N, C-alpha and C positions, 0 to 999 in steps of 0.2 A: 429342850439339849442346845441345839444350834447356839440360842441367844444366851445362856450357860459358859458355852464356851467361846464365843465373841466374847463377853466379859471380860475369863479367864484368860483371854490372850491381850487384850486391852491390858489388865492391871499387870501380867507378865513383863509388857515394852516399859510399860509406866515406872516400876519396880526399877526393868535397867536400866532406865533414862539418870532413877535417882540414884542409883546406887554407882553408875560407873561415870555420869555427868555430874551430875548436882552433887555427889557427898564428896568426891573427889576434887571439888574447884576448878572445874570445867564447865561449866556451864558459862563462862566468859569468854571462850577460848572457842565455845560449840554457835554462841551468837554470833561472833565474829565469823566463824566457818561460813551458817547458813545464810548473813547479811554478803561478806565477799562474793558466794557465789550465786544468790542474785540477784543481787547487784550485777554481776559481772556478765550478766544472762539479762539483764536487760537494757542494759546501757549496749551491748552488741546488736539486739533485736534493736533500737533506736536507732543507731547510727548504719544498717541496711533498709531498712525503709528509709532511712534521709537520701544515702544514694541511693536506692527503687526512685529517689522523688515521689514517693505516694504521697497526695493530695492533702488525705485527711493528716496526717503523722504530721508533729511541731517540727519544724527545720533550726538548722544553726545559730544559737546562740549569736550576733552580730552586733553588738551593738555601736552604733557609728564606721558599722562597715564593718571593721574588726574581728575577725573568729575568734571566741572565744574558748577552747579547746576545756573540752569536761575534766579532763587532769588539775585545771584550776580551781573549780568547785570542788575536784577530789581532795588538795591539798589543803585546802579551808575547811573541810571536814574533816582530815585527819588531824589538825589541830587543835581542831573544839572539842574532838570526840580526845584527841593524848592528855587534855586539860582536864575537861570531867574524869575521866579514867583515875590521873594522878589528886585530884581536889573527892576522887569519891571513901564516903569511910571505910575503910578495912573490910570490915563486916556485913558492911551492907550492900550485898552480891547482888539485887537487884540493877541499884547505877550501876555498878563495874558488867552488870551484861549488857547493860543500854551503850555503857561509851565504848564497850566494843563493841558492839552490835556497830554504829555510829563508825567506828573508826573501818572494819569490815565495810563499808557502804562507801569512804575516801581510797581505803588501798585498794578495789578495785576499778576506779574510776580514773584512780594514778598510773596502776600496772597495766592498764587497756591499751594507754598511753605510752607505756615504757622505751617501748624504740624512737618514736619524738624526741624523749630527754636524754636517750644515750645517743643519734646522730645529730640531735640539735637543728634538725629541720623535718619535715612532716613527710614523715613515709609509711603515714598510717596502711592506706593502701597498696604498697609495695613489699616486693619478696622480704625487705630488710625489716617490713612489721610484724613479721612471722616473730621477731623476737618479744614482741607483746605478751602473743599466744604462749612462748616459752614460757615469760617469768611467770604469769599470770597459769600456767601448768604444773611451775614449782609451787608456787608461795599454799595454792591447793592442797599440792604432794605433804605438803612439811607439814602444815597447820593438818592433815588429817593423820599423818603419822603421831603427832602430840597429842590428838583428838584420842584415837585408841590405847596410845598409857607409850607407844615407842618414843624414848627420849634418847637424846648426842649419847652415842659413849663417853663416859667419863665423865659424865654429872650426877650418876648417887656418888660415884669415888669421890671429885670435889665438896657434895655438901658433905659428907662422913669428914674430908679431908679439915675443909671447914669447920665442923662444931667440935675438932680437936687439935687444933695450933699447935700444940706440945708431940705431936706425936710424930718422931721423925721420919720413920718406918713406914709410916701413910703416905706424908708425903715424897716421900722416893718413889713409893708405887706409883704416884699423882703423878710426876714427875714425867716418870717413864712412862708412861701410857699415856700421855699427853706428846710424850715424842715421837712412838711408834705411830700413833693416828696419824698427826699430821704430819709425818715423811710419807707413810703410801698415799695420807690423803695429797702429797704435792706429787709424787710419783706417778699416780693414777691420773691426779688434773694435769701434766707436762707431758699424758702422755694419749693426751685427746680425749679424755670421756669425762666428757661434764659429768653430764645425768651420776655416770658414777662413785665420783668422785663425792656430788651428793649427798648422796642418797646410805653413801658408805660411812656417813657422820653417824647416821642411825640404825645401818644395817655391817655388822664388821666384817663379816666377810665378801661383800660386795668388795671393801677393798683392798683385803688380799687377792681377787680374785684379780682385780681392777690394776693391780702394780705389780703381780706375776706377768699378765698373759701378754702377748706382742701391742704393744704403740698401735696405734693408728698413721697413717700415710699422711706425710705433711704436720704431723703436730710437734713439737721444738724435742721432745725426747727420740722421735724419728728420724728426724735433722740431726741429732749431737752423736748416737748412737750403733747409726744404721748407716751409716754412709760410707762404708769400708766392710759391710755384710750383705752385699746384694741378694742373697735367698731369703735374710731378713726382713729385705724389703718388699722380695717379693712377695712371699707367705703375708705381709700384714694387705701388702693391695689384694692377694685372692680374696683373705676376708673380709677384703672391708667390701667386696663387690658383690660376697656370696652371704653374706649376713647384713650388713651395714643398711647398705643402699636398699629392700628390703623398707627395713624398718623407720628407714626417714622417709622414702615415698610413703611409707604408712602413715608416719605424722603430720606431712605435709597435706593429706586426705582429710585427716583430722582434722587438722588448722583451718582448710580450707572449711569442712565444714562449720565448722566451731563460729568463725568471722567472716568469712563469705572469703568469695573469691579474688587471690592477691593480682597484681598484673595488669587487672582489665580493664579496657578503658570506665572510664564513667560513662554511664547515660546523657544521649544528649538532653540537653536543658526541652522541658516541655513546652512546646510551641503555645503563643498564644492566641487564639482565636482573634482572629483580624475582625473588625469592626467595618461592618453595611456601609457603604457612604451614600450621605445624606440627599437625595436627586430635589 
């Protein structure tokens, strides 16, 4: 009985994967997602082992004394995977999935050092390096939403309009939808709510909430609109202390758990044992 139940459960999972991933054409996206997460976990493990100066772990790549960051390898892998994906036959799902997996590997290597690209200096182990973890979280979350079938607002409408280019009413509806979407997104971003604005593109109610609620203190919206409204500034500051700061502290702890402690001095170099003097 237990064996039969196990086989039935396995068949159910296989059927779900085939119906929701393979049949819908999301196998390349699934391969990208898995390769991205695994590669990010491995590269973070590697840099933490290097930072801890584990003797048996391979060190940095330093030909001629020059430190080659892993984002360089990521760019090369992304280029090769992108060309392979473009050259893949449309009907060859295995080829496209393989190219997508390789692209996920390259993306993980690049985004793990996104902060270095942004600041054009090595900030990997500083608080500024947390931008890389934010970029990885955002990329993983957006990919997961697409994988489960959540698409950006207006995509279905745009696809229907492109299929009916002579339908003036559909085109007008699309333009109004996009105008509303980008207006709410712009207001949300100006209010300093980056995550809400991003995920609101997929979950439209978030944009409404972000655009209606108070702006964050220090945001462009607060500087422009709350100058002569001290009560709103005070409410925004209280809300920031009560709701956002605990979330930020949790996010920082999570990022430190994932990436390793930031702004912590590196361990001292491992001293080599002194050779005994010959008598």
